[in-house]
VODOKOL-900325 format. One record per atom (N, C-alpha, C): residue number from 0; residue in three letters; atom name; x, y, z. Coordinates in steps of 0.1 Angstrom, whole numbers, plus 5000, padded with zeros to 4 digits. Example, Ala and Ser with C-alpha at 12.3 -4.5 7.8 and 13.67 -1.06 7.14 Angstrom:
% VODOKOL-900325
[rec 0 'ALA' 'N' [5132 4943 5078]]
[rec 0 'ALA' 'CA' [5123 4955 5078]]
[rec 0 'ALA' 'C' [5132 4967 5078]]
[rec 1 'SER' 'N' [5128 4978 5071]]
[rec 1 'SER' 'CA' [5137 4989 5071]]
[rec 1 'SER' 'C' [5129 5000 5079]]
END
This chain:
% VODOKOL-900325
[rec 0 'MET' 'N' [5468 3415 1428]]
[rec 0 'MET' 'CA' [5454 3422 1432]]
[rec 0 'MET' 'C' [5463 3434 1443]]
[rec 1 'ASN' 'N' [5457 3436 1450]]
[rec 1 'ASN' 'CA' [5460 3455 1455]]
[rec 1 'ASN' 'C' [5452 3451 1469]]
[rec 2 'THR' 'N' [5461 3451 1482]]
[rec 2 'THR' 'CA' [5456 3451 1495]]
[rec 2 'THR' 'C' [5457 3467 1498]]
[rec 3 'VAL' 'N' [5447 3471 1510]]
[rec 3 'VAL' 'CA' [5452 3479 1519]]
[rec 3 'VAL' 'C' [5448 3479 1534]]
[rec 4 'LYS' 'N' [5453 3484 1540]]
[rec 4 'LYS' 'CA' [5451 3485 1557]]
[rec 4 'LYS' 'C' [5443 3494 1563]]
[rec 5 'LEU' 'N' [5434 3491 1573]]
[rec 5 'LEU' 'CA' [5424 3502 1575]]
[rec 5 'LEU' 'C' [5440 3506 1588]]
[rec 6 'SER' 'N' [5442 3517 1587]]
[rec 6 'SER' 'CA' [5444 3521 1600]]
[rec 6 'SER' 'C' [5439 3523 1615]]
[rec 7 'PRO' 'N' [5444 3527 1623]]
[rec 7 'PRO' 'CA' [5434 3531 1634]]
[rec 7 'PRO' 'C' [5428 3541 1637]]
[rec 8 'LYS' 'N' [5430 3551 1625]]
[rec 8 'LYS' 'CA' [5418 3563 1627]]
[rec 8 'LYS' 'C' [5409 3560 1615]]
[rec 9 'TYR' 'N' [5406 3544 1611]]
[rec 9 'TYR' 'CA' [5397 3540 1603]]
[rec 9 'TYR' 'C' [5405 3546 1591]]
[rec 10 'GLN' 'N' [5416 3546 1582]]
[rec 10 'GLN' 'CA' [5417 3551 1572]]
[rec 10 'GLN' 'C' [5425 3541 1560]]
[rec 11 'ILE' 'N' [5422 3548 1554]]
[rec 11 'ILE' 'CA' [5433 3538 1542]]
[rec 11 'ILE' 'C' [5437 3546 1524]]
[rec 12 'VAL' 'N' [5447 3542 1522]]
[rec 12 'VAL' 'CA' [5456 3548 1510]]
[rec 12 'VAL' 'C' [5448 3543 1498]]
[rec 13 'ILE' 'N' [5451 3546 1490]]
[rec 13 'ILE' 'CA' [5442 3545 1478]]
[rec 13 'ILE' 'C' [5458 3538 1468]]
[rec 14 'PRO' 'N' [5460 3527 1462]]
[rec 14 'PRO' 'CA' [5475 3522 1460]]
[rec 14 'PRO' 'C' [5477 3531 1445]]
[rec 15 'LYS' 'N' [5491 3534 1445]]
[rec 15 'LYS' 'CA' [5494 3543 1440]]
[rec 15 'LYS' 'C' [5493 3541 1422]]
[rec 16 'LYS' 'N' [5488 3531 1419]]
[rec 16 'LYS' 'CA' [5487 3527 1404]]
[rec 16 'LYS' 'C' [5472 3526 1407]]
[rec 17 'ILE' 'N' [5462 3524 1413]]
[rec 17 'ILE' 'CA' [5453 3527 1406]]
[rec 17 'ILE' 'C' [5446 3541 1409]]
[rec 18 'ARG' 'N' [5454 3553 1416]]
[rec 18 'ARG' 'CA' [5453 3563 1417]]
[rec 18 'ARG' 'C' [5459 3573 1403]]
[rec 19 'GLU' 'N' [5465 3567 1396]]
[rec 19 'GLU' 'CA' [5480 3572 1386]]
[rec 19 'GLU' 'C' [5466 3569 1377]]
[rec 20 'SER' 'N' [5458 3555 1375]]
[rec 20 'SER' 'CA' [5452 3551 1363]]
[rec 20 'SER' 'C' [5437 3556 1360]]
[rec 21 'MET' 'N' [5436 3559 1375]]
[rec 21 'MET' 'CA' [5420 3569 1375]]
[rec 21 'MET' 'C' [5422 3580 1374]]
[rec 22 'ASN' 'N' [5432 3587 1373]]
[rec 22 'ASN' 'CA' [5433 3599 1376]]
[rec 22 'ASN' 'C' [5429 3608 1385]]
[rec 23 'PHE' 'N' [5433 3599 1399]]
[rec 23 'PHE' 'CA' [5427 3609 1415]]
[rec 23 'PHE' 'C' [5439 3619 1417]]
[rec 24 'GLU' 'N' [5429 3632 1422]]
[rec 24 'GLU' 'CA' [5440 3644 1424]]
[rec 24 'GLU' 'C' [5432 3645 1439]]
[rec 25 'PRO' 'N' [5441 3651 1451]]
[rec 25 'PRO' 'CA' [5445 3651 1465]]
[rec 25 'PRO' 'C' [5435 3666 1470]]
[rec 26 'GLY' 'N' [5424 3659 1474]]
[rec 26 'GLY' 'CA' [5414 3670 1481]]
[rec 26 'GLY' 'C' [5403 3667 1465]]
[rec 27 'GLN' 'N' [5400 3659 1459]]
[rec 27 'GLN' 'CA' [5390 3647 1448]]
[rec 27 'GLN' 'C' [5378 3645 1463]]
[rec 28 'ILE' 'N' [5365 3647 1458]]
[rec 28 'ILE' 'CA' [5355 3641 1465]]
[rec 28 'ILE' 'C' [5351 3629 1460]]
[rec 29 'PHE' 'N' [5346 3620 1468]]
[rec 29 'PHE' 'CA' [5341 3603 1467]]
[rec 29 'PHE' 'C' [5327 3610 1473]]
[rec 30 'GLN' 'N' [5320 3597 1464]]
[rec 30 'GLN' 'CA' [5306 3594 1470]]
[rec 30 'GLN' 'C' [5306 3577 1473]]
[rec 31 'VAL' 'N' [5310 3575 1488]]
[rec 31 'VAL' 'CA' [5309 3565 1491]]
[rec 31 'VAL' 'C' [5298 3552 1498]]
[rec 32 'LEU' 'N' [5295 3544 1492]]
[rec 32 'LEU' 'CA' [5290 3531 1489]]
[rec 32 'LEU' 'C' [5289 3519 1498]]
[rec 33 'GLY' 'N' [5283 3513 1508]]
[rec 33 'GLY' 'CA' [5284 3502 1509]]
[rec 33 'GLY' 'C' [5272 3493 1506]]
[rec 34 'PHE' 'N' [5282 3480 1499]]
[rec 34 'PHE' 'CA' [5269 3474 1491]]
[rec 34 'PHE' 'C' [5275 3452 1501]]
[rec 35 'ASN' 'N' [5261 3452 1503]]
[rec 35 'ASN' 'CA' [5268 3438 1508]]
[rec 35 'ASN' 'C' [5279 3437 1516]]
[rec 36 'ASP' 'N' [5296 3429 1514]]
[rec 36 'ASP' 'CA' [5301 3429 1516]]
[rec 36 'ASP' 'C' [5315 3440 1511]]
[rec 37 'ARG' 'N' [5313 3446 1504]]
[rec 37 'ARG' 'CA' [5320 3457 1495]]
[rec 37 'ARG' 'C' [5320 3472 1500]]
[rec 38 'ILE' 'N' [5329 3478 1494]]
[rec 38 'ILE' 'CA' [5331 3491 1492]]
[rec 38 'ILE' 'C' [5333 3499 1479]]
[rec 39 'GLU' 'N' [5323 3509 1477]]
[rec 39 'GLU' 'CA' [5326 3517 1467]]
[rec 39 'GLU' 'C' [5325 3527 1470]]
[rec 40 'LEU' 'N' [5336 3533 1460]]
[rec 40 'LEU' 'CA' [5343 3550 1455]]
[rec 40 'LEU' 'C' [5338 3555 1447]]
[rec 41 'ILE' 'N' [5329 3561 1445]]
[rec 41 'ILE' 'CA' [5323 3570 1432]]
[rec 41 'ILE' 'C' [5328 3586 1432]]
[rec 42 'LYS' 'N' [5341 3586 1422]]
[rec 42 'LYS' 'CA' [5341 3601 1418]]
[rec 42 'LYS' 'C' [5326 3613 1415]]
[rec 43 'VAL' 'N' [5330 3622 1424]]
[rec 43 'VAL' 'CA' [5323 3629 1421]]
[rec 43 'VAL' 'C' [5326 3640 1415]]
[rec 44 'GLN' 'N' [5319 3642 1404]]
[rec 44 'GLN' 'CA' [5324 3653 1392]]
[rec 44 'GLN' 'C' [5309 3665 1391]]
[rec 45 'PRO' 'N' [5321 3679 1388]]
[rec 45 'PRO' 'CA' [5311 3684 1392]]
[rec 45 'PRO' 'C' [5303 3693 1376]]
[rec 46 'MET' 'N' [5284 3693 1379]]
[rec 46 'MET' 'CA' [5280 3699 1369]]
[rec 46 'MET' 'C' [5293 3702 1353]]
[rec 47 'GLU' 'N' [5297 3710 1355]]
[rec 47 'GLU' 'CA' [5308 3718 1347]]
[rec 47 'GLU' 'C' [5311 3706 1335]]
[rec 48 'GLU' 'N' [5316 3695 1343]]
[rec 48 'GLU' 'CA' [5322 3685 1334]]
[rec 48 'GLU' 'C' [5314 3674 1327]]
[rec 49 'SER' 'N' [5296 3674 1331]]
[rec 49 'SER' 'CA' [5291 3664 1323]]
[rec 49 'SER' 'C' [5282 3671 1312]]
[rec 50 'ARG' 'N' [5284 3683 1307]]
[rec 50 'ARG' 'CA' [5279 3692 1297]]
[rec 50 'ARG' 'C' [5281 3687 1285]]
[rec 51 'GLY' 'N' [5271 3680 1279]]
[rec 51 'GLY' 'CA' [5276 3678 1263]]
[rec 51 'GLY' 'C' [5279 3661 1265]]
[rec 52 'PHE' 'N' [5277 3655 1279]]
[rec 52 'PHE' 'CA' [5278 3642 1278]]
[rec 52 'PHE' 'C' [5269 3632 1269]]
[rec 53 'LEU' 'N' [5255 3638 1266]]
[rec 53 'LEU' 'CA' [5245 3626 1260]]
[rec 53 'LEU' 'C' [5246 3632 1246]]
[rec 54 'LYS' 'N' [5253 3640 1239]]
[rec 54 'LYS' 'CA' [5253 3649 1229]]
[rec 54 'LYS' 'C' [5249 3635 1215]]
[rec 55 'GLU' 'N' [5262 3626 1214]]
[rec 55 'GLU' 'CA' [5260 3620 1208]]
[rec 55 'GLU' 'C' [5248 3607 1201]]
[rec 56 'GLU' 'N' [5243 3608 1220]]
[rec 56 'GLU' 'CA' [5229 3601 1220]]
[rec 56 'GLU' 'C' [5215 3604 1213]]
[rec 57 'ALA' 'N' [5217 3622 1222]]
[rec 57 'ALA' 'CA' [5210 3621 1214]]
[rec 57 'ALA' 'C' [5204 3624 1201]]
[rec 58 'ALA' 'N' [5217 3621 1192]]
[rec 58 'ALA' 'CA' [5214 3623 1176]]
[rec 58 'ALA' 'C' [5208 3612 1166]]
[rec 59 'SER' 'N' [5211 3597 1179]]
[rec 59 'SER' 'CA' [5209 3587 1174]]
[rec 59 'SER' 'C' [5196 3575 1177]]
[rec 60 'PHE' 'N' [5186 3586 1186]]
[rec 60 'PHE' 'CA' [5178 3589 1193]]
[rec 60 'PHE' 'C' [5164 3583 1185]]
[rec 61 'LYS' 'N' [5153 3575 1182]]
[rec 61 'LYS' 'CA' [5143 3571 1178]]
[rec 61 'LYS' 'C' [5132 3570 1192]]
[rec 62 'ARG' 'N' [5121 3577 1183]]
[rec 62 'ARG' 'CA' [5109 3571 1193]]
[rec 62 'ARG' 'C' [5104 3561 1185]]
[rec 63 'GLU' 'N' [5092 3545 1194]]
[rec 63 'GLU' 'CA' [5092 3539 1189]]
[rec 63 'GLU' 'C' [5081 3548 1186]]
[rec 64 'GLU' 'N' [5069 3538 1178]]
[rec 64 'GLU' 'CA' [5056 3547 1175]]
[rec 64 'GLU' 'C' [5046 3548 1183]]
[rec 65 'GLU' 'N' [5045 3540 1198]]
[rec 65 'GLU' 'CA' [5036 3540 1204]]
[rec 65 'GLU' 'C' [5037 3553 1216]]
[rec 66 'ASP' 'N' [5053 3553 1213]]
[rec 66 'ASP' 'CA' [5057 3568 1225]]
[rec 66 'ASP' 'C' [5056 3581 1221]]
[rec 67 'ARG' 'N' [5053 3581 1208]]
[rec 67 'ARG' 'CA' [5051 3594 1201]]
[rec 67 'ARG' 'C' [5040 3603 1208]]
[rec 68 'TYR' 'N' [5026 3601 1212]]
[rec 68 'TYR' 'CA' [5021 3605 1216]]
[rec 68 'TYR' 'C' [5019 3608 1230]]
END
């Protein structure tokens, strides 16, 4: 288990093993969410990186008969 310590300036360091496995870069932007007793960091990606991410899904999508009209 990785643990971190909150600094007097309320900062934490993401452990190296996690940074490397998730390809984090200095200056990268994250959305921070608080959920119950948990903090989640979500990497913010530019819209250009999202282009085509549904390409394969669209080809296999089939409407149900009641949704056609």
